[in-house]
C-alpha positions in Angstrom: 13.0 8.0 0.2 10.0 5.7 -0.1 9.4 3.0 2.5 8.5 -0.4 1.3 6.2 -2.4 3.7 6.3 -6.1 2.9 3.6 -8.7 3.6 4.1 -12.4 3.8 3.2 -14.7 0.9 3.9 -12.5 -2.1 7.1 -12.1 -4.1 9.1 -9.1 -2.8 9.8 -7.8 -6.3 6.0 -7.5 -7.0 5.5 -5.7 -3.8 8.2 -3.2 -4.7 6.6 -2.7 -8.1 3.1 -2.1 -6.6 4.2 0.2 -3.9 6.4 2.3 -6.2 3.4 2.5 -8.6 1.3 3.8 -5.8 3.9 6.3 -4.8 4.1 7.7 -8.3 0.4 7.8 -8.8 -0.1 9.5 -5.4 2.5 12.1 -6.2 5.0 11.0 -3.5 7.4 10.4 -6.3 7.5 13.2 -8.9 8.3 12.9 -12.7 12.1 12.8 -13.3 12.7 12.2 -9.6 15.7 9.8 -9.1 15.1 6.4 -7.5 17.5 4.8 -5.1 20.2 2.7 -6.9 19.5 -1.0 -7.0 22.2 -2.0 -4.5 21.4 0.9 -2.2 17.7 -0.1 -2.0 18.5 -3.8 -1.7 20.8 -3.1 1.2 18.2 -0.9 3.0 15.5 -3.6 2.5 17.8 -6.6 3.3 17.2 -8.1 -0.2 19.3 -9.6 -2.9 20.1 -6.9 -5.5 18.7 -9.1 -8.3 15.2 -8.8 -6.6 15.3 -5.0 -6.8 16.7 -5.1 -10.3 13.8 -7.4 -11.4 11.3 -4.9 -9.9 13.0 -2.0 -11.7 12.9 -3.9 -15.1 9.2 -4.6 -14.7 8.5 -0.9 -13.8 10.5 0.2 -16.9 8.4 -2.2 -19.1 5.3 -0.6 -17.7 6.5 2.9 -18.5 6.6 3.9 -14.8 10.3 4.5 -14.7 13.2 5.1 -17.1 16.6 3.5 -16.4 20.1 3.6 -17.9 23.0 5.9 -18.1 24.6 8.1 -15.5 21.2 9.6 -14.5 20.2 6.2 -13.0 16.6 5.2 -12.6 14.1 8.0 -12.7 10.3 8.4 -12.7 8.9 8.7 -16.2 6.5 11.4 -17.3 3.5 9.4 -18.5 2.6 7.3 -15.5 2.1 10.3 -13.2 -0.5 11.8 -15.6 -3.9 10.9 -14.4 -3.7 11.7 -10.7 -6.5 10.3 -8.5 -7.9 8.0 -11.3 -4.5 6.4 -11.9 -4.2 5.8 -8.1 -7.6 4.2 -8.0 -6.7 1.8 -10.9 -3.4 0.8 -9.3 -5.2 0.1 -6.0 -7.8 -1.9 -7.8 -5.3 -4.0 -9.6 -3.5 -4.6 -6.3 -6.7 -5.9 -4.7 -7.4 -8.1 -7.6 -3.9 -9.5 -7.7 -4.1 -10.4 -4.0 -7.4 -12.2 -4.4 -6.2 -14.2 -7.4 -2.8 -15.0 -5.8 -4.5 -16.3 -2.6 -6.9 -18.4 -4.6 -4.1 -20.0 -6.7 -2.0 -20.6 -3.6 -4.9 -22.5 -2.1 -5.2 -24.8 -5.1 -8.1 -23.3 -7.0 -7.9 -23.3 -10.8 -8.0 -20.0 -12.8 -11.4 -20.9 -14.3 -12.8 -21.6 -10.8 -11.5 -18.2 -9.7 -13.0 -16.5 -12.7 -16.4 -18.1 -12.1 -16.3 -17.2 -8.4 -15.5 -13.6 -9.0 -18.2 -13.4 -11.7 -20.8 -14.8 -9.3 -19.8 -12.4 -6.5 -20.1 -9.4 -8.9 -23.5 -10.6 -10.1 -24.8 -11.1 -6.6 -23.5 -7.7 -5.6 -25.3 -6.0 -8.5 -28.5 -7.8 -7.6 -28.3 -6.7 -4.0 -27.7 -3.1 -5.0 -30.5 -3.1 -7.5 -32.9 -4.5 -4.9 -31.8 -1.8 -2.4 -33.7 -3.7 0.3 -32.7 -5.8 3.2 -36.2 -6.7 4.3 -35.6 -10.5 4.1 -35.4 -12.0 7.6 -32.2 -13.5 8.7 -32.1 -17.3 8.3 -31.9 -19.1 11.6 -31.1 -22.8 10.7 -28.5 -23.0 13.4 -26.1 -21.1 15.6 -23.3 -20.6 13.1 -25.1 -17.6 11.5 -25.7 -15.7 14.7 -22.6 -13.6 15.2 -19.3 -13.0 13.3 -16.8 -10.3 14.1 -14.1 -9.0 16.3 -13.3 -10.6 19.6 -13.9 -8.7 22.8 -14.2 -9.6 26.5 -17.3 -7.5 27.0 -18.9 -9.7 24.3 -18.1 -12.8 26.4 -19.8 -11.2 29.3 -22.8 -10.4 27.1 -23.1 -14.0 25.9 -22.9 -15.3 29.4 -25.6 -13.1 30.8 -27.9 -13.7 27.8 -27.5 -17.5 28.2 -28.5 -17.2 31.9 -31.5 -15.0 31.2 -32.6 -16.7 27.9 -31.5 -20.4 28.1 -33.1 -21.3 24.7 -31.0 -18.8 22.7 -28.4 -20.2 20.2 -25.3 -18.0 20.9 -22.2 -19.5 19.3 -20.1 -16.6 18.0 -17.4 -16.7 15.4 -14.4 -14.5 16.0 -13.1 -13.7 12.5 -12.1 -10.0 12.7 -14.1 -6.8 12.1 -14.0 -6.8 8.3 -14.8 -10.5 7.8 -17.7 -10.1 10.3 -19.1 -7.2 8.3 -18.8 -9.3 5.1 -20.6 -12.1 6.8 -23.5 -9.7 7.6 -23.5 -8.3 4.1 -23.8 -11.8 2.6 -26.5 -12.8 5.1 -24.2 -15.4 6.7 -24.5 -13.7 10.1 -27.3 -11.8 11.7 -25.0 -9.7 13.9 -21.5 -8.4 13.3 -19.0 -6.8 15.7 -16.7 -4.1 14.5 -14.1 -1.5 15.5 -12.7 -0.5 12.2 -10.8 2.8 12.0 -11.2 4.9 8.9 -7.8 6.4 8.3 -9.0 9.5 6.4 -11.6 10.7 8.9 -10.3 9.1 12.1 -13.8 7.9 12.8 -14.7 4.3 13.7 -17.1 2.1 11.7 -19.5 4.6 10.1 -17.3 5.5 7.0 -16.6 1.8 6.3 -20.2 0.9 6.6 -21.3 3.6 4.3 -19.0 2.3 1.6 -19.8 -1.4 2.1 -23.5 -1.5 2.7 -24.8 0.7 -0.1 -28.6 0.6 0.0 -28.9 -1.5 3.1 -30.5 0.2 6.1 -28.4 -0.7 9.2 -28.7 -0.4 12.9 -25.6 0.2 15.1 -25.6 -0.5 18.8 -22.6 0.5 20.8 -21.2 -2.2 23.0 -18.7 0.0 24.8 -15.7 2.2 24.3 -12.4 0.6 25.2 -8.6 1.2 25.5 -6.2 -0.3 23.0 -2.5 -0.4 23.6 0.6 -2.6 23.9 0.3 -5.7 26.2 3.7 -6.1 27.8 5.5 -8.4 30.2 5.4 -7.5 33.9 7.7 -4.6 34.6 8.1 -3.7 30.9 11.7 -5.1 30.8 12.2 -3.9 27.2 11.3 -0.3 28.3 8.8 0.0 25.4 7.3 3.5 25.2 5.4 3.4 21.9 5.1 1.9 18.4 8.6 2.9 17.3 10.1 0.6 20.0 8.6 -2.4 18.4 11.5 -2.4 15.9 14.0 -3.0 18.6 16.5 -5.7 17.7 15.5 -9.1 19.1 12.1 -7.8 20.4 9.4 -10.5 19.7 6.0 -9.2 18.6 2.7 -11.1 18.3 0.1 -9.7 15.9 -3.6 -9.9 15.1 -4.9 -11.2 11.8 -5.4 -9.0 8.7 -8.9 -7.6 8.6 -9.2 -7.2 12.3 -9.7 -3.7 13.7 -6.7 -4.1 16.0 -4.5 -5.0 13.0 -5.8 -1.9 11.1 -5.1 0.3 14.0 -1.5 -1.1 14.2 -0.8 -0.7 10.5 -2.2 2.9 10.5 -0.1 3.9 13.5 3.1 2.3 12.0 2.6 4.3 8.8 2.0 7.5 10.7 5.3 7.0 12.7 7.2 5.7 9.6 7.9 2.3 11.3 8.6 -0.4 8.7 6.7 -3.6 9.6 9.5 -5.6 8.0 11.7 -4.5 10.9 9.3 -5.9 13.6 10.2 -9.4 14.5 7.0 -11.4 14.7 4.8 -9.0 12.7 3.7 -12.0 10.6 2.9 -14.1 13.7 -0.9 -13.8 14.0 -3.4 -15.0 16.6 -7.2 -14.6 16.5 -8.1 -12.9 19.9 -6.9 -10.4 22.4 -6.6 -13.1 25.0 -4.3 -15.1 22.7 -2.1 -12.0 22.4 -1.9 -11.7 26.2 -1.3 -15.5 26.5 1.7 -15.3 24.2 3.2 -12.5 26.2 2.4 -14.2 29.5 4.1 -17.5 28.4 7.2 -15.7 27.3 7.0 -16.4 23.5 6.4 -12.7 22.8 7.5 -9.5 24.4 4.7 -7.3 23.2 1.4 -7.3 21.2 -1.4 -4.8 20.5 -4.6 -5.5 22.4 -7.1 -4.3 24.9 -6.4 -3.5 28.5 -8.9 -6.1 29.7 -6.8 -8.9 28.1 -3.6 -7.6 29.8 -5.5 -7.4 33.1 -6.7 -11.0 32.7 -3.1 -12.2 32.6 -1.7 -9.7 35.1 0.5 -8.0 32.5 1.6 -4.5 31.9 -0.3 -2.3 29.6 0.6 0.9 27.6 -2.5 2.7 26.5 -2.3 4.1 23.0 -5.8 4.5 21.6 -9.5 4.7 22.6 -12.0 3.2 20.3 -15.7 2.4 19.9 -16.9 -1.1 19.5 -20.2 -1.4 17.7 -22.6 -4.2 17.1 -24.0 -4.0 13.5 -27.2 -5.5 12.2 -29.7 -5.0 9.4 -32.4 -2.6 10.5 -35.1 -5.0 9.5 -33.8 -7.6 12.0 -33.8 -5.2 15.0 -36.8 -6.9 16.7 -36.1 -10.5 15.7 -34.8 -13.3 17.9 -32.1 -13.6 19.3 -31.1 -10.0 18.6 -33.9 -8.4 20.4 -33.3 -10.4 23.6 -29.6 -9.8 23.3 -30.0 -6.0 23.1 -32.3 -6.1 26.1 -29.5 -7.6 28.1 -27.0 -5.1 26.7 -29.0 -2.2 28.0 -29.3 -3.6 31.5 -27.5 -2.0 34.5 -26.3 -5.4 35.5 -24.4 -5.9 32.2 -22.8 -2.5 32.4 -21.7 -3.2 35.9 -20.0 -6.4 34.8 -18.2 -4.7 32.0 -16.9 -2.0 34.2 -15.5 -4.7 36.5 -13.6 -6.2 33.6 -11.5 -3.1 33.3 -10.5 -0.9 30.4 -14.1 0.0 29.3 -16.3 3.0 29.3 -20.0 2.1 29.3 -21.4 5.6 29.1 -22.6 5.0 25.6 -23.4 1.3 25.9 -26.7 0.5 24.3 -26.9 3.6 22.2 -28.5 3.0 18.8 -27.9 4.7 15.5 -29.6 4.2 12.1 -27.6 4.3 8.9 
């Protein structure tokens, strides 16, 4: 039985189509294997049977499945042939479909989307051919200083840097790990903050950076290692013991935005434990920071949310630790000694900063300030 994980803002029948395509291409559904009947799958997913029937019709038109007769709907032979390459192509089409759908939903015309995609591809080719990141970061103002994932240790870093270097422009944008890395790649930020988990290797940041920054020498500086877990109301009245309990009836969850490291950790953990996000009430409710997650639990509008221990401690809430992760600051290697990055890294390495971070709670500063080149 294949689980279907729905996301908001896209027709359910298309999501069924895409995820069954992926299941067949990846070999989780074998040739001639029987699919769930329309009404059975619709009942399990809480959908109208016509939605599932529409998905099956489209899959049949694509040659993915065969339907009809007493044998019901079964996986066709041809689609599974191709293995890893077929899977790559299905994933690629899924990414393209999401980008186009989001653009159309926001009011852009098809020709505008086509032009924008063409420009992005042309710019990417030019950057790869140059294989150089020697151009200095533009510093017209504070907006291009930092973009990335929110963290309370960062807030402490900004505060200490402002006291020691009053002239620095330090106005960060908290946009999530992936968007922060993209801002660095496009030279829209001089510094990014990331804690992205690579599901295949179980390693943080490095595998993602190797795929994203081809030909760009990077410098990674560890901010700290920290605890991630479930932020809960005082006393844990719902008796939550792990991810599986988030699907409890009537439990209200508050989530982080797609592209954030915390959201990636959640989705990965839910898949490992076979928890359907569609069963989590509030999965689509997103907030931009760990403190916002804790605030929602503290005010009583949510029963649980994934975040860092420091945020739970700030609001005097319960915390169930589930993961330990490394938060890295990422910058172009050529910018290592430029301002304000050089001054900021000097503060980061100080004993005073590490002492402040330890007082916040939920952090290990043993590797704080360590540099790696990529």
